[in-house]
Phi, psi and omega in degrees: 000318180300317182297319179299319179295317179296318181295315182290327176294318179295317179298316178299318178298313181296320178295322179295314179299316180297319180295318179296315180300313180295321179297316179294318181296314179294319179297320178298315179296321181293315179298318178298316180297318178296319178297317179296318180295319179295319179295319179294318178296317179298316179296320179295318179294320177298319181295325180290328188259019177284129181260000000 
């Protein structure tokens, strides 16, 4: 019984670490993508308003 508790605690810990890592990795990509999209939009707006 003791061994099962240790295994499930370790598994839970590993899953938590993996989830945090994936969330940060996905968030980093999303923030980068939003930044790229904003830069492209800004460039497009600048191109439209050139006099």
